[in-house]
N, C-alpha and C positions, 0 to 999 in steps of 0.2 A: 360647106355651102350654107348650112343653117347659121353658123356663126357670122358669116358675111351678111346674111339677110337681117339678123338681129342688129348688127352695127349700123347698117344702112337705115333701118327703121328708126333707130334711136336718133341718128343725125337728122332725119327728116322731121321728127318731132321737135327737135331743138330749133330747126330752121323755121318751122311754123310759129313757135313761141316767140323767138326773137323778131320775126317778121312783123309782129304786131306793134313794134315800136314805130315812132313817127317817120323815121327814115327807113329806106329799103335796106334789108340785110346785106345786100351785095354792094351798097354804096357807103354805108356808115363806117367810118374809120375807128369806131369803138369796138367792133367785133373782132374776136380773137379765136383762132383754132389751134389746137395743140395735140401732139402725139407724144406719149411717154413710154419708155421701156423699163421694166423692173426686174431685178434679180434679188431674191430674198432668202432669208434663213428663218426657220421656225424657232419659236421660243417655247420649249416643252414645259408642261405644268408639273410633271412628276418625273422622278428619276428613271422609271421604266420607259419613259418616252425620250430618253436622252439620244437615242439613235436618230431622231428627227433632225438634230442639229447639223448633221452632215448631208442632209437632203435639200436640194434647192427648190425654190418656187419661182416660176417665171410668170411675168405678167405684162400686159399692155393696157394703157389708158388712152382714151380719146375724149377730148374736152372741147366744149364750146362755151365761150364766156364773153362778158362785156367789160371793157376797160372804162372805169369811171374817169372823168376829166376835171372834176372839181366844180361842176355847175351847181352842186348842192354842198352846203358847208360840211356835212359829215364826210363827204368824199375827200375833201382836203384834210380833215382831221386824221383820217386813216391813211394818209400818204398815197391817195389815188389807187386804192385796191381795185381788183377785178373780181367778178363773181359769175358763176354759171353752173353748167350741168356736166356730169362725167359719165362715161361708160367704162367699165373695167372687166378684163378677163384675166383669171389667174389659173395657171396650170400647175397642179400639185403632183408631186412624185413620191407620195407616201402610199405604199401598197400593202401595208399590214397594220391595220388598226382593229380594235376589238368591237365585235357586234354581238349583242346578247338578245336572244329570243327564246321561244319555247318549242319543244318538240311536240309530237302528236299526243304524248301522254300528259302534257302540261308542265313538264319539268324544264328548268332553265338550261339552256345550252349556250356554249360560247363558240364563235367562229371568227375568222379574220378576213377582212375585206380591204379594198383600196379606198383611200380618201378621194372623194369626187373633185371635179373642177368647179370653179366658182365664177358666176357672172354677177356683176354689181352695177347699180346705177343710182344716181343721187345728185346732190348739189355740193358746191364747194365755195370757199372764200380764199382768195389769194392776196395776201397783204405783204407789206414791206417793212422790215425793221430799219432798213437803210435804202435810200434810192439816190443813186448818182447818175451822171450823164451816160456812162458806159456800162454800168452794172448795178445790181441791187442785191441785197440779202433778204430773201423772202421766206414766208411761211404759208402753209396751206392747212385749212380745216375742212375735212370732208365728212359727209354723212349721207347715208342712204340705205338701200336694201340690197342684200345679196341673195342669190339663188344657187343652190348646190345641186349637182347632178346625182350625188349619192347622199343619203342622210339616214339617221337612226342609229349611227355608230356612237362610240363613246365621246366624240368631239361635237358632232353636229346632229341635233335631234329633230330638225325640221327642214323642209326645202327652203322656206323663206327665213331670212335672218337679218339682223341689223349689221350694217357695215360702217365702221368708223376708222378714220385715219388722220394722222397728224405728221407733218414733215417740215423741214427747213433746209435752206441751202441757197447758193448764189444763182443769179440769172445774168447772163451776159448778152448785151445787144450786139448782134453780128452786123446788121445794117437795118435800114428803116423798116423792113418787113419781117425780119427773123430775129428770134432770141434762142439762145442755147441755155438750158437749165440743168442743174445737178441738185438732187435732193437726197436726204437720208430720212426714211419714213418708218413710222410705226403704224401698223394696221391691225384691226381686230374685227372678227366676225363671230357672232353668236346670236341666239334668238331671245335674249333677255328673259330666260326662264319660262318662256311661253310653252315650251315643250322640252322634255328631258329625253336623252342626256344633253347637257349644255356646257361642256368644258370650253368650247369655242376654239378658234384658231388665232394665234398671235404671230405676226411676222415682222421682222426688221429687214428693210430693203434699201438697196441703192437704186436710184432712179435717174435716168438721163432722158431729156426730152427736147423737142423742137417746137417752138411757138411761132405761129404764122399770123401776121397782121395783113390781111388781104388788101386793105386800102390805106396802108400806112398807119401812123399813130396819131391819136388826137393831141391837140395842144393842151397841155395840163395847166390849168389856171393856178397861179401862185397862191400860196397860203398867206392870208392877211389877218391881222388882229380883228376880233369880233367880240360882241357883247353877249353874255349869256347869264341866266339866272338859275340858281339851284331850285330843285323841286322836291317836295315831300308828299307822299301819299299813304293813306291807310287803306289796306286792301284785304280782300278775302279770296281764297282760292279753294278749289276742289280738285283732288288728284286721285285717280283710281288706276288699278291694273290687276292683271290675273297672273297667277303663277302655278306651277305644278310642284308639289311638295317633294323635297329630297328625303323626307323621313319614310323609311320602309317599315312595313308591318306584315304579319302573316295574314293575308286576306284572300289569297288565291287558292281555289280548290282544284286539284288535279283530277284527271280522268278516273284515277283509282281511289278518290276520296280523301287524299292527303292535303293538308294545308301547307302552303309554301309562301315564302316572302314574295311580295310584288316586285316587278321590274320597274325601272324608272319611268318608262313610257306608259305604265299601267296605273300610276298613282293619280289621285284626284286633283282637281283644280280648286284654287281658293281665291277669294277676292281680297285685295289690299286697298286701303283707302286712307287718305290724309286730308283733313280739313285744316287750312292754315289761316291764321289771323296775324297780320303783321304790318310793319312800316317799310315802305320802299323809299330810299333816299337817292336821288340823282344828284350826286355831288360834283360831277364833271360831265362835260358833253359826251365823253366816251365811256364813262364808268359810273356804276351805281351799286348799291348793296341793299339787301333785305335783312331785317331782323324780325323774327316771327315766333309764334307758339304753334307747334304742330299737335293736332289731336288725331291719333292714328287708330285704325282698326286692322287687325290681321286675322283673317279667317283661318289661317293655318294653325292657330292656337288650338282649335278644336281637335285637330289631328294629334297634337301633343298630349291632350287629355286622354284621347282614346288609346294612344300608345302607352301612357302611364298606367292605364287600367290593365293593358296587356303585360307590361313589365311587372305589375303587382301580382298578377296571376302566375307569372313565370318565376319570379324571384321575390317571394314574400319577405325574405329576410333582408332584402335591400331596402324596403320601406320600414322595416323594424329591425335595424341592425343590433348586433350584440352590444349590450350596455358597456362592456369592457373596452370597446373601441373609443368611447367618448363621442361618437357621432350622433347628431340629432336625427331622429326618424323623419322621413318625408311623409307629410300627410297626404292621404288619398282624397282628393276633393273633386266635386262635380263641375262640369263645364257650364259656363253661363256667358251671355253676350258681353257683360262688363269685363270679364276676364280676358277678352280679346282686345282690350283698349290699351293705348299708350299715350303718354304726354312727353313732348321733347321740345325745348327751345332750340331754334335753328338760326343759322346765318347763311347768306348767299351773296356771292360776288358776281357781278355781271359786266361783260364787255359789250357795249351797245353800238352795233352797226346800224345806225338809223333805227328802224323798227325791229330789227332782228337782234337778239341778244344771245351770246354764249355765256352759260352760267355754270358755276361750280360752288358747292357749299357743303355744310355738314350740320349735324344735330346730335345732341346728347340726351339720352333717356333719363328722365327724372322720376318717372312713375310707370308701373305696369299694372294692368288690371288683375293679374294673377294673385296679387297680395290681398285683393278685396275679400273681406270676411275671414281672413286668417290672421295669425300673429306673426307672419313672415314679413321681413323688411328687405328693402333693396340693398344690395351690396354695391359700394361705390368704387370706382377705379376704371382704368382703361384696358388692362390686360384681359384677354379672353378667359383666362383661367381664374379670374377673380370672382366668378359667380358662385352662388351657393348650390348645394345639391337640389334644393327646391327649384331654383331658377333653371338649372340645367335640365330638369325633368319637364317643366311646363312651358318654358319659353321656346319659340322656334330658334334654330341655331343662329348665333351671332347677334341676337336681339338684346344682349345684356347691357351693352355700353353705348355705342354711338353708331351713326350711319352717315353716309355721304350721298350727295346728289351731283350728277353731271348731265347737262342737257342744254336745251334751247328754248327760248321764248320768242313769240312774235306778237308785237303790240298792235292793237286794232283801234279804230275810231279816229275821228279828227283830232281829239285831244289825247289819244293813246291811253284811254281809261279802261281798256279791257285787254286781256292777253290770253293766248293759248300756248301750249308748250308740250314738250315730251322730255322725260328725264329717265335716267337710270338710277334707281334707288339701290344703293350698294351698302352692304354690311361688311366692313373690314376686307375690302377688295373683292368680295364675292357678291355678285348681283342678286338682289332679292327679287325684283320684278321691274318692268318698265311702266312708268307712270304717264298717264295722259292728263293734262292739266288745263283748266279754264279758270280765269280769275277776273276780278273787277276791282277798280279803285273806288272805295266808298267816299273818301274825301281827299282832296288834293289842294295844295297851295304852293305858291312860288315865293322865293325870297324877294324882299323889297329892294335888295341891292344887286345890281348887275356887276359882273366881273369881266375883265378883259382877258381873253384867251388867244394864244398865238398858234395853237395846233389843235 
């Protein structure tokens, strides 16, 4: 009964939102309702989780959306996509996952519990690679929040998590009011390192759905050639986020006075921050890119220096190895704010759905503050094992070479000179933290020559 009430409440909220349009929700032929059914298989992270491959996940989606009809040029450029809100329920059948906590004496204990079910809600874009009279080949981009009935285990560290999904497949027009769709989907749920543990859940699913157009379909305005000018902007942005460190230390005192290593959920939080100065180039009505210089701060570096001191106390010979090995000793240095800084040139590619942009990019570190005041130098290369012992000791994991970004922007203002966004800052496929971004264009100018575009 509770699940039914949640679904009804969600649909009522969607109804109110769409009802603010100029036409009534019940009469506008741009409104679309959809129900989807999913059968998925888990993608395990480690060999010991291989048993999950044989266990199914069942799910159902309910969606409310708006079909664009081409009244705005960007709608024609994207082949008359539709966008809206979704509600998703996922039933998990994994009944044995690890859960670590402490007993009454303060010592770590291990138990095994079931993976909870998941409720998600958010927004989506449904676009078409190909659109014909009787069928189309479509894709979906979905993003929102998921809420788990159980958490604190090795996969899900908090009740609220980020939910992302990407799928593609054909849609068949049955008649004027109904579509039948088939999709193959990848979905991911984790909390972006806001709380540990944070392995997350990845699922590959087959999805079959029925789409309902209650008032028929709108007439799609044909695509016609149009004039457009390229635009260039110099911008500045501020991005920040919080993470819980993965680095463990002996910091917990048990009831009998012994020091033990901390559990993931007991580790401290740190601030991550990036100030970015760069150039944004809108070279096509649908596409743009950024080239920038990132000035980063990573509070987790302080934890690395504290751990280095602990390593020094435990393994003095590691910092002063035997000369016969030919290894350079690792200097024991004090922490300072400067040693938490980083510099990295970055690039970003954007797909621009009017004011909304889907973004993907990366950056390569050219300097770390840990070298400041020492005779140590950066090691260059892409493999993770290319770092020196010094970098391995003082840099947070995966900070040696490059990082990636994946997320969304939304442009504000009449001239779109401001933007807000959220990104996943990822180091070699492992998320560092979730960034929240605000930016402004300092200077902008358009090309003097207009070009003709047909899509």
